[in-house]
Structures are given as C-alpha cells and as structure tokens.
N, CA, C and O atoms as CSV, one atom per row, in Angstrom:
chain,resi,resn,atom,element,x,y,z
A,1,MET,N,N,-4.107,-10.979,-10.603
A,1,MET,CA,C,-4.552,-10.054,-9.577
A,1,MET,C,C,-4.764,-8.690,-10.231
A,1,MET,O,O,-3.803,-8.022,-10.614
A,2,LYS,N,N,-6.019,-8.285,-10.357
A,2,LYS,CA,C,-6.292,-7.037,-11.059
A,2,LYS,C,C,-6.690,-5.892,-10.137
A,2,LYS,O,O,-6.674,-4.736,-10.560
A,3,ASP,N,N,-7.045,-6.182,-8.889
A,3,ASP,CA,C,-7.458,-5.132,-7.966
A,3,ASP,C,C,-6.350,-4.810,-6.975
A,3,ASP,O,O,-5.630,-5.688,-6.501
A,4,CYS,N,N,-6.241,-3.545,-6.686
A,4,CYS,CA,C,-5.243,-3.061,-5.741
A,4,CYS,C,C,-5.597,-3.521,-4.327
A,4,CYS,O,O,-6.761,-3.448,-3.932
A,5,PRO,N,N,-4.608,-3.997,-3.554
A,5,PRO,CA,C,-4.896,-4.373,-2.168
A,5,PRO,C,C,-5.188,-3.135,-1.333
A,5,PRO,O,O,-4.542,-2.100,-1.499
A,6,ILE,N,N,-6.150,-3.241,-0.445
A,6,ILE,CA,C,-6.541,-2.108,0.403
A,6,ILE,C,C,-6.368,-2.503,1.856
A,6,ILE,O,O,-6.867,-3.537,2.299
A,7,LEU,N,N,-5.659,-1.671,2.585
A,7,LEU,CA,C,-5.512,-1.864,4.023
A,7,LEU,C,C,-6.559,-0.993,4.688
A,7,LEU,O,O,-6.461,0.233,4.657
A,8,THR,N,N,-7.561,-1.620,5.291
A,8,THR,CA,C,-8.642,-0.868,5.912
A,8,THR,C,C,-8.250,-0.412,7.311
A,8,THR,O,O,-7.257,-0.873,7.874
A,9,SER,N,N,-9.023,0.477,7.848
A,9,SER,CA,C,-8.779,0.981,9.189
A,9,SER,C,C,-9.150,-0.103,10.194
A,9,SER,O,O,-10.302,-0.532,10.261
A,10,SER,N,N,-8.177,-0.536,10.965
A,10,SER,CA,C,-8.414,-1.603,11.939
A,10,SER,C,C,-7.244,-1.659,12.905
A,10,SER,O,O,-6.317,-0.852,12.826
A,11,HIS,N,N,-7.296,-2.601,13.799
A,11,HIS,CA,C,-6.183,-2.843,14.712
A,11,HIS,C,C,-5.089,-3.557,13.921
A,11,HIS,O,O,-5.243,-4.711,13.521
A,12,MET,N,N,-3.996,-2.854,13.708
A,12,MET,CA,C,-2.912,-3.439,12.917
A,12,MET,C,C,-2.058,-4.348,13.792
A,12,MET,O,O,-1.752,-4.033,14.942
A,13,THR,N,N,-1.691,-5.467,13.223
A,13,THR,CA,C,-0.779,-6.393,13.883
A,13,THR,C,C,0.359,-6.679,12.904
A,13,THR,O,O,0.224,-6.401,11.712
A,14,PRO,N,N,1.463,-7.220,13.377
A,14,PRO,CA,C,2.542,-7.577,12.457
A,14,PRO,C,C,2.079,-8.539,11.355
A,14,PRO,O,O,2.526,-8.428,10.213
A,15,LEU,N,N,1.195,-9.472,11.686
A,15,LEU,CA,C,0.705,-10.423,10.690
A,15,LEU,C,C,-0.124,-9.724,9.609
A,15,LEU,O,O,0.018,-10.025,8.423
A,16,ILE,N,N,-0.975,-8.804,10.012
A,16,ILE,CA,C,-1.782,-8.057,9.042
A,16,ILE,C,C,-0.881,-7.260,8.105
A,16,ILE,O,O,-1.095,-7.263,6.892
A,17,LEU,N,N,0.120,-6.582,8.648
A,17,LEU,CA,C,1.033,-5.799,7.812
A,17,LEU,C,C,1.865,-6.694,6.903
A,17,LEU,O,O,2.143,-6.327,5.761
A,18,GLN,N,N,2.260,-7.844,7.388
A,18,GLN,CA,C,3.024,-8.772,6.563
A,18,GLN,C,C,2.175,-9.282,5.397
A,18,GLN,O,O,2.643,-9.327,4.260
A,19,ASN,N,N,0.947,-9.659,5.676
A,19,ASN,CA,C,0.051,-10.134,4.608
A,19,ASN,C,C,-0.229,-9.037,3.587
A,19,ASN,O,O,-0.254,-9.293,2.383
A,20,TRP,N,N,-0.440,-7.815,4.073
A,20,TRP,CA,C,-0.690,-6.691,3.166
A,20,TRP,C,C,0.547,-6.442,2.300
A,20,TRP,O,O,0.423,-6.207,1.098
A,21,SER,N,N,1.721,-6.492,2.897
A,21,SER,CA,C,2.970,-6.296,2.163
A,21,SER,C,C,3.139,-7.349,1.056
A,21,SER,O,O,3.494,-7.016,-0.075
A,22,LEU,N,N,2.884,-8.600,1.389
A,22,LEU,CA,C,2.997,-9.671,0.390
A,22,LEU,C,C,1.981,-9.489,-0.737
A,22,LEU,O,O,2.293,-9.729,-1.903
A,23,THR,N,N,0.786,-9.070,-0.392
A,23,THR,CA,C,-0.249,-8.835,-1.402
A,23,THR,C,C,0.140,-7.668,-2.307
A,23,THR,O,O,-0.086,-7.718,-3.516
A,24,CYS,N,N,0.722,-6.623,-1.728
A,24,CYS,CA,C,1.185,-5.484,-2.530
A,24,CYS,C,C,2.275,-5.921,-3.503
A,24,CYS,O,O,2.282,-5.499,-4.659
A,25,LYS,N,N,3.192,-6.760,-3.043
A,25,LYS,CA,C,4.256,-7.253,-3.917
A,25,LYS,C,C,3.684,-8.074,-5.069
A,25,LYS,O,O,4.153,-7.958,-6.201
A,26,GLN,N,N,2.682,-8.898,-4.794
A,26,GLN,CA,C,2.031,-9.668,-5.862
A,26,GLN,C,C,1.363,-8.734,-6.858
A,26,GLN,O,O,1.460,-8.934,-8.068
A,27,TYR,N,N,0.682,-7.708,-6.342
A,27,TYR,CA,C,0.014,-6.743,-7.210
A,27,TYR,C,C,1.031,-6.043,-8.108
A,27,TYR,O,O,0.797,-5.885,-9.306
A,28,MET,N,N,2.155,-5.626,-7.534
A,28,MET,CA,C,3.185,-4.939,-8.309
A,28,MET,C,C,3.752,-5.848,-9.399
A,28,MET,O,O,4.088,-5.390,-10.491
A,29,LYS,N,N,3.852,-7.111,-9.096
A,29,LYS,CA,C,4.401,-8.079,-10.043
A,29,LYS,C,C,3.476,-8.282,-11.247
A,29,LYS,O,O,3.946,-8.505,-12.362
A,30,HIS,N,N,2.172,-8.205,-11.020
A,30,HIS,CA,C,1.199,-8.526,-12.074
A,30,HIS,C,C,0.605,-7.315,-12.798
A,30,HIS,O,O,-0.082,-7.473,-13.807
A,31,THR,N,N,0.860,-6.130,-12.296
A,31,THR,CA,C,0.295,-4.951,-12.946
A,31,THR,C,C,1.207,-4.482,-14.072
A,31,THR,O,O,2.396,-4.800,-14.088
A,32,LYS,N,N,0.669,-3.753,-14.980
A,32,LYS,CA,C,1.437,-3.238,-16.109
A,32,LYS,C,C,1.916,-1.800,-15.860
A,32,LYS,O,O,2.501,-1.185,-16.751
A,33,LYS,N,N,1.673,-1.267,-14.669
A,33,LYS,CA,C,2.051,0.106,-14.342
A,33,LYS,C,C,3.508,0.174,-13.895
A,33,LYS,O,O,4.104,-0.834,-13.515
A,34,LYS,N,N,4.071,1.383,-13.946
A,34,LYS,CA,C,5.423,1.604,-13.436
A,34,LYS,C,C,5.411,1.482,-11.913
A,34,LYS,O,O,4.395,1.746,-11.271
A,35,ASP,N,N,6.547,1.081,-11.343
A,35,ASP,CA,C,6.641,0.896,-9.895
A,35,ASP,C,C,6.209,2.134,-9.116
A,35,ASP,O,O,5.483,2.023,-8.128
A,36,THR,N,N,6.649,3.312,-9.552
A,36,THR,CA,C,6.296,4.532,-8.823
A,36,THR,C,C,4.796,4.791,-8.862
A,36,THR,O,O,4.230,5.285,-7.887
A,37,ASP,N,N,4.149,4.465,-9.970
A,37,ASP,CA,C,2.699,4.631,-10.062
A,37,ASP,C,C,1.980,3.648,-9.149
A,37,ASP,O,O,0.989,4.003,-8.510
A,38,VAL,N,N,2.471,2.422,-9.083
A,38,VAL,CA,C,1.842,1.401,-8.247
A,38,VAL,C,C,1.961,1.765,-6.778
A,38,VAL,O,O,0.990,1.647,-6.030
A,39,ILE,N,N,3.133,2.205,-6.356
A,39,ILE,CA,C,3.334,2.572,-4.949
A,39,ILE,C,C,2.392,3.693,-4.564
A,39,ILE,O,O,1.745,3.626,-3.519
A,40,SER,N,N,2.306,4.710,-5.382
A,40,SER,CA,C,1.409,5.827,-5.099
A,40,SER,C,C,-0.044,5.359,-5.066
A,40,SER,O,O,-0.803,5.757,-4.183
A,41,TYR,N,N,-0.432,4.524,-6.015
A,41,TYR,CA,C,-1.809,4.016,-6.092
A,41,TYR,C,C,-2.167,3.195,-4.854
A,41,TYR,O,O,-3.243,3.374,-4.283
A,42,ILE,N,N,-1.279,2.301,-4.438
A,42,ILE,CA,C,-1.527,1.452,-3.271
A,42,ILE,C,C,-1.633,2.292,-2.001
A,42,ILE,O,O,-2.555,2.116,-1.204
A,43,THR,N,N,-0.689,3.197,-1.821
A,43,THR,CA,C,-0.699,3.988,-0.583
A,43,THR,C,C,-1.892,4.934,-0.518
A,43,THR,O,O,-2.399,5.211,0.569
A,44,GLU,N,N,-2.341,5.428,-1.649
A,44,GLU,CA,C,-3.487,6.329,-1.640
A,44,GLU,C,C,-4.810,5.612,-1.380
A,44,GLU,O,O,-5.800,6.269,-1.059
A,45,THR,N,N,-4.858,4.297,-1.507
A,45,THR,CA,C,-6.079,3.557,-1.185
A,45,THR,C,C,-6.094,3.082,0.265
A,45,THR,O,O,-7.104,2.563,0.740
A,46,THR,N,N,-4.982,3.259,0.965
A,46,THR,CA,C,-4.884,2.825,2.358
A,46,THR,C,C,-5.833,3.630,3.228
A,46,THR,O,O,-5.921,4.851,3.098
A,47,GLN,N,N,-6.537,2.951,4.106
A,47,GLN,CA,C,-7.507,3.609,4.970
A,47,GLN,C,C,-7.072,3.625,6.439
A,47,GLN,O,O,-7.791,4.158,7.285
A,48,GLU,N,N,-5.926,3.059,6.747
A,48,GLU,CA,C,-5.409,3.050,8.115
A,48,GLU,C,C,-4.840,4.437,8.429
A,48,GLU,O,O,-3.857,4.845,7.810
A,49,PRO,N,N,-5.437,5.172,9.378
A,49,PRO,CA,C,-5.054,6.571,9.631
A,49,PRO,C,C,-3.568,6.778,9.938
A,49,PRO,O,O,-2.989,7.766,9.487
A,50,HIS,N,N,-2.945,5.885,10.684
A,50,HIS,CA,C,-1.529,6.061,11.031
A,50,HIS,C,C,-0.634,5.951,9.790
A,50,HIS,O,O,0.316,6.718,9.639
A,51,LEU,N,N,-0.936,5.009,8.918
A,51,LEU,CA,C,-0.147,4.866,7.696
A,51,LEU,C,C,-0.402,6.007,6.727
A,51,LEU,O,O,0.513,6.450,6.033
A,52,VAL,N,N,-1.632,6.483,6.674
A,52,VAL,CA,C,-1.951,7.618,5.807
A,52,VAL,C,C,-1.153,8.847,6.251
A,52,VAL,O,O,-0.557,9.537,5.423
A,53,ALA,N,N,-1.143,9.116,7.554
A,53,ALA,CA,C,-0.400,10.266,8.082
A,53,ALA,C,C,1.091,10.120,7.795
A,53,ALA,O,O,1.739,11.073,7.361
A,54,TRP,N,N,1.631,8.940,8.034
A,54,TRP,CA,C,3.055,8.681,7.793
A,54,TRP,C,C,3.395,8.895,6.325
A,54,TRP,O,O,4.401,9.526,6.003
A,55,TYR,N,N,2.563,8.374,5.439
A,55,TYR,CA,C,2.822,8.483,4.007
A,55,TYR,C,C,2.805,9.936,3.547
A,55,TYR,O,O,3.713,10.368,2.837
A,56,TYR,N,N,1.795,10.687,3.939
A,56,TYR,CA,C,1.690,12.063,3.452
A,56,TYR,C,C,2.724,13.001,4.061
A,56,TYR,O,O,2.944,14.087,3.525
A,57,LEU,N,N,3.354,12.625,5.144
A,57,LEU,CA,C,4.429,13.443,5.700
A,57,LEU,C,C,5.668,13.462,4.810
A,57,LEU,O,O,6.431,14.428,4.829
A,58,ASP,N,N,5.870,12.403,4.033
A,58,ASP,CA,C,7.078,12.314,3.193
A,58,ASP,C,C,6.779,11.560,1.891
A,58,ASP,O,O,7.536,10.681,1.480
A,59,GLN,N,N,5.684,11.917,1.267
A,59,GLN,CA,C,5.197,11.212,0.084
A,59,GLN,C,C,6.221,11.167,-1.046
A,59,GLN,O,O,6.396,10.120,-1.670
A,60,ALA,N,N,6.894,12.265,-1.318
A,60,ALA,CA,C,7.832,12.294,-2.445
A,60,ALA,C,C,8.973,11.307,-2.253
A,60,ALA,O,O,9.360,10.622,-3.201
A,61,ARG,N,N,9.515,11.222,-1.053
A,61,ARG,CA,C,10.614,10.303,-0.800
A,61,ARG,C,C,10.145,8.857,-0.836
A,61,ARG,O,O,10.834,7.997,-1.385
A,62,ILE,N,N,8.982,8.577,-0.258
A,62,ILE,CA,C,8.462,7.207,-0.205
A,62,ILE,C,C,8.138,6.701,-1.611
A,62,ILE,O,O,8.442,5.557,-1.952
A,63,ASP,N,N,7.523,7.556,-2.419
A,63,ASP,CA,C,7.210,7.155,-3.800
A,63,ASP,C,C,8.484,6.840,-4.551
A,63,ASP,O,O,8.434,6.484,-5.728
C-alpha cells in the first residue's frame, strides 16, 4: 500500500469510519515513515469538514 488513504467529504457512518481507520492502520504498517509523520500526513489529506475542524483544534496533542 503506497498511497495514503483519503477520507472524502461525505455522509459519515460508523462503517465508513471503521473502514477508513483500518485502511490507515494498514498504511501505517507498510510505510517507512515515523508514526507521527504518518498521522499528520493522513489527517492533513482528510476532506471531511468535521474531522478537519476537530483535528486542527488540537493538532499537537493528536499528532
């Protein structure tokens, strides 16, 4: 898995978030980057407005 998973802007459901979470874990497992770099990279590609707002409110702690 070489591409970062992207959560697009849409109607989020528990299943969508679960699938995205599992895909992020797979990406983290296969990438050669440090965990903190991967988390920041994944969250910065997210296009869901509610998650973007949540992330940027406390980015340092979440990273």
